[in-house]
N, C-alpha and C positions, 0 to 999 in steps of 0.2 A: 578127283577131286573125293577128299577123304573128310569126313567128320569125325573127328576123335574127342567123345566125350570124359572128363577125369568122372573119377567112380571113387566114392570113400566106401570101403568095408566095414563101418564100425556097427553095422546096426544086428549086433547080437550080444551076448557077456560074455566078458574075458574075468577070470581071476582076478587082474590087476585092475580092472574100474571097478571091481566089487570094492578091494581095499581102500581104493583111494576118495568114490564117489558114492558108494552103497550099493549093495548086494541088488544085482539084476539089470544094476547101471547101463543105457544105452543111448545112443543119442536122440531115440525116441523120447528119454524122461524129460530132456530140454523140449524138445517140438514142440510137445502137448501141453508145457504151461505158461509158453509164451501167451503175453496177452497185446491188445492192442492200445499204443503212446498217441496218437491222434484220431480225429474223424477219417471214416476210409481205408486206416491201416491195415493192413490184408495181413491179422496175427489171428488166432494160432494158425498154423498153415497145417494143416491136414489132408493127408494123402489120400488118395482116390481109388484109383483103380488096382495099385499091388496092397494097400493096406500100411498097417504096420507092421514089418516083415521082418521074418529073422532069416537073416542071407546066411544059417547053418543049413538052410533046407535048398537042396537043388531044385526043385520046381519053381520058389522064387528067383533065382539066378535065371533060371532058364527064360521063364515070366519075363523077366528086363530085357534077356537078351532079345526075345520074340517084339516084344514090345518099339527095341532100339533100331531093330533093322527094319518092323515097317514103317518107320517114319524117317529112314534114312541114313540114320547115324549109322556110320563105319567100323564103330571100335571103341572100346573099353581103353583110358586110362589108369589101372588101380594104383592108388598110393601102396607104396609098401615100405611099412616101417621096420628096420634094419639098425637092432644095435649091437655091434659086434659079434653078429651071431646071434644074439638075441632079436627076437622077432615078436612084433606085437600084432593084433589084428589080421593074423597072416592067416587064419581058416578058411573064409571062405575062398580067398585065390588057391590059396593051396588045392584045396576043394575040386575047383576050376580046373588047376594042371591035371589034376591024378584022374579025375573020371573023365574029363575030354570034354567036358558038357559045362554050359553050351558053346554047341560049336559057332562060335563070335569072334572076331580078331577083337587082340589084345594088345598092350604093353604094359612098361612099370614106370614111376615114378619114383624113385627114391623120394620121402620125403623125410628131411635130416634134419629135421629144428627138435631140439628140447622139447620133452612134453613136462607142461607147466601149469600151475593151479588158475588157469587163466579165467575158468568161468567161475572161480570164485574173486575175481579180480585180482589175486594175489600172483603176477603174470613172474615173481622172480622165487617163488617155491618151486622148484624142479623135483617131477617124478620120475623122469626117467632122461637121463643125462647123454647126451653123444660123445665118445671119449675118442676124439680123433687123434690123439696121440698113441693108442692103442691100436688104431684103425688100418685093418690088413684087407686092402685092396684084392689080393688073390683067395682069399675068404670068402669074401661079399662075391667077385666072379663066379668062384666056380657053383654058390648057390642060383646065382640068374642065371648061368648058363640051362639050367636047366627048362627053365621057362623059356628062353632065345630060341632051344631047338624042337618047341610046339610049332605044328605048322599054321597054329592058328596067329603066332605071333607078328606082330607088324614089322617089315622091315622095309627099308630106303638101300635099292640096291645089294640085296641080298644080307644088308647088314642092320640088325635090331636095333631098335627105337629105344631107349633108352634114357629117360628125363632125370635131374638131379634138381629139386627142387628148391634148396638152398646150397649152391656152387659157391657161394662167395663164404660159406663156413668152412671148405674144406683146406686141410692144411695140405702143404704141396703138392694143390692141383695139378699140374703137371705131368707130374711121376705117378697122379692118382690113377688119372684117364691114359697114360703109357701100357699104364701097369692092366687094367680094364684092356684095352682095345690089343694089346700084346696076349691076352689069355684067352679072347675070343678070335682069335688069326690061331691059336693054336688048336681051339675047339672045331677048325672046318670055315669058320665063318671067313667073307670077304674083309672082317673090320667089324666096328660098331659105331654107331650114328649117335653120338652123344648129345644132346640138347640141356642147356643149363633155361632153368625157370627164371625170365626175369618179374620177380612180382614186385610187392607193395614195400617190400624193405632190402631187395638187390642191392650191393653197394659196389659193386663191376661196374666198368664202362663194357660198352659192345665191343670195344677193340681188345682191352682185357680179356674178356672174355672167350673171342675167335683166338685171341693168342695164344690162351692159357689151353686148347685144343680143345675148344667144343666146336660142333659140325653147324650148329644152329644157337640161337633162342626164340625160347617160347616167350611169348610179350602176357604174360596172365595179367587178368582181370578179375576185378577193376582195378584201376591203376590211379596213383594221385594226382597223375599228371593229367589226366582227362577228368576229375574231377572240380578243377582249380574252375571258380566260377559257376559253378552246378548246383551250391548249395542253397536250400531254401529258408531256412529256419537261423540263420547266424545269430542275428539278434536276442530271440529266445535263450537260443542257448548259452549264450555269453551271461544271462539273468540266472537262468537254472544254475549254473556254475558258481555263480556268487553267491548264489543263494546258499548253495553247496558247501561253502567253504564255511560259512556262518553256518551249520547247521551242524557242522565236522563238528568246530571248537564249540558247540554246546550238548556234543555227543546223542545230536536226534537223529535220527533216519535220513539219508540223503534222499532225494526226488533224482529218480531215473533221467539222464540228458541224450540228447540223440540228435544225429546231424543228419538231414532228410535232403538228397538230392533229385536234382530232376533227370528223369533217366535218357530225354531225347538231347539232352543240353551235353551228356554222359557218350552217349553215342557221336553227335557233331564233332564234338572234340578228336573222339578218336579215329574217325574217318577223314578231319583233315589233317590228320598228323602227317608230318613228310615222310616218304620210304624210306624205310631202313638203310644204312649203309653195309650192313651184313645180314647172312641169312637168318631171316627171321618169319618165325609162323604165327599167326595172328591169334588171338582166341577173344569170345565173346560172351557173353555172359545176359540171360534171360530178364533176371532179376538178383536183388542181393539185399539182404537184411539178417544182419546177426542178432536181433532182439533175441531168439533161443538162448543165444551163447551169452549174454553179457547185461549187466544193470545197468552202466554205467558207458559212457564213452560209445554208443550204438550209432552203427551206421545203418540207415537206409535207403535203398537204390530202389525202391519200388515202381513198378511198369504192368500195365495193363492192357499194353500196346502192343501186341502182336507184332506188325506191321514195323516198329521200329526197330526190335529185333532181325526182323528179316530186311530190312534194310540195313544193316549192321552186318550180316551174315553175307549180303550179297555185296559190298564193299571188302571184304574180309577174302571172298572168293576172288575176287579181281583184284586180289595184293598177291595171289599165288597163281593164278593159272597162267605164266609163264614159267610155272617153275618146269623143271623137270618131272614127270607123269607120276614116280609116287613121291613128290615132296611138296605135291597139290595139299598142303593139306590145313585145316580149320579145327580147333582148337574150341570146345567149350566148355566151359564153369559153369555146372556141372549136370553130371547128369542124375545128381541124390545129395548133393552137400544142402539136407534138409536143415539145417541146426541153423546155416547161412542164409536161409531162404533164395539158395541158387541151385533151381532145379528142372529137369525137363519130364521127370515124372507129373505125371499131370497129379494136382491137388484138387478139394472140392471146389476153389473159387477160379481155378483156370482153366481145369481140366483138360484136354490135349491142344488149346491151343497155340502151344509153341510146338510140341509138334507136327501139329501140324504147317506153321507156316516154316519149320525147316526143311520139313519134304517139299512145298510147292516151291521153297526159293532153289533148292538143289534143281528142281525138275524146270523150273523156268531159265534155270544159269548152263545146262548142259544141254547138247545136242536133243533133240528130240529121239526118242526109241532109243535111251541110254540106258533108262530104269527104271524101272515100275515099282509099285508099293512095296511090294513084297522083297525087292534087292535091294542090298545097301550098298552107298553110293564109295 
């Protein structure tokens, strides 16, 4: 059984963010300025054990891996930003690759969305565009194979595990996947294991996804289908949005609007879903709250009860326990999505309780004496 946590390599300045958002901008800029929207709202979320770190530092990356390993996380899935040879936020992973540190399993997820000014509420203004008309799958595969050849790279039956965040955006999907897989074969691998990430905007059916050549699906969370019936404040939101329409006409500042969901109902809905017809890896999350990134249209799924998270994790492990040995995978969103209030890394409010719940659930689920606190699963 392996738990793989999505990993955001954002926490360091880059020239592009300096130009777009201001000198020295990182995700920490948004995280620190968040404020609570209601009584008991857990904002701002302040990092505890690791502090406001800089991912250019090897010591930080090693400390993250040691903490993850200590509590049973089996690997990181690094987001990979590729724009026809141009990369963004690439330094942390490149340093992991070239330094061979930390000695901790990993895989990659191509985060192939356009970059927009969503943090300003201007999602139509594109900062960095994915141009699929000029996309060269072989050029991309040549870069990827450097990572695939690393002994730490997570493989399934010898095939490197590679995720695509918006598979439905690709043009000529079958040809792209065929090119990637052929290049992997030429590079000495028995193939490539490619997963489509089924996120909240994904447009292809499961059948269409597998028919296109994907080996499996990752059911990314939060998923709108699991939020139905879990909203806690829809009447208030409706009133605030009506008020905002009036304020906008009067050229007055609008008020923040947010939808708050009951985490326990989200978990219940996810667990009750029928088993998927195609190979699917489940995904869970401890909390989700994008207050840091948005002023309007905020989503809050706050959870202070680690036992609910543990219940979801156990159910997800049961869903994959009959898979072949190296396909017993559960994804966790996320290791460090701080601006989405979605992180296993400890903060000053929750501490290590979600990490502790992860380890305890793994230990209770797996046969006795198969793992210890110092060994990843």
